N, C-alpha and C positions, 0 to 999 in steps of 0.2 A: 628602166623601161617599165611601162605599165603591164599589168596582167593582160589587158585587152590587146595591146600591140603585140605582145608575145604570142597570144592565141592566134592573132591574124597571121603572123609569120608561119606558125606551125600548120595552120589550115592551108595556107598558100603552098607551102612545101609539099604537103600531102595531097593536094588537089581536092580538098574538102571545102564545104561551105557550112555556115551556121546551121542550116537545116539538117545537116548530117549528124549534128550533136543534139538536136532538140528532142525533148521528151516531155512527159507530163510535168516535170519539175523545172525544166529549162525551156522556155519558149524561144522560138526563132527570133522574135522581136527583142527579147532580153539579150540574147547572144549578139545580135547585130548591134545593139546599143553599146554593149560591152566592148566589142571589137572596134567600133568607131569612136570610143571615148565619151559617148553621151550618157554613160552611167559610170559610177565609181566602181572600184574593185569589188568582186563578188565576196559573199560571205565565205568563210572557210569551208562549209559544207558544199556550197555550190562550186567553189574552186576545185575541191577534191573530186566532185562528180565530173566536172569537165576534164580534169587531168586524167582520171581513170578512163573516161570514154576515149581519150587519145592513146590509151595504152601506155601511159607514162607514170612515173612516180613523182611526187612533189619535188624531190631533189633534182630529178632530170629536167622538169619544167623550169625550176629556178636556175639551173645551169644555162638553159637556153635564154632566159631573161637577161642574165649577165652577158652572154655571148652577143645577143642582138643589141643590147645597150652599148657595148663596146663598138660594134659595127656602126651604129647610129652616131655615136660620138666621133668616130673616125671620119664619117661622111661629112659631118658639120665642120670639122677642122679643115677638111680638104677644100671647102667652098670659100 
């Protein structure tokens, strides 16, 4: 699963939007493009910034990527 898709899941679960993470280094437009897959994965620095804003560690975020990827794979097999 992509960084953006995982970010979307986390934001949805927490009732947050891209604007809630935006700051001078992360524009709402950039975050929206990341979430919708219209831009590639963020640089390591941007990824860390986003993950820290979510109050997570990189390993916690990666665990969610794996979890959500498994759920998405299971959904595809069910159809």
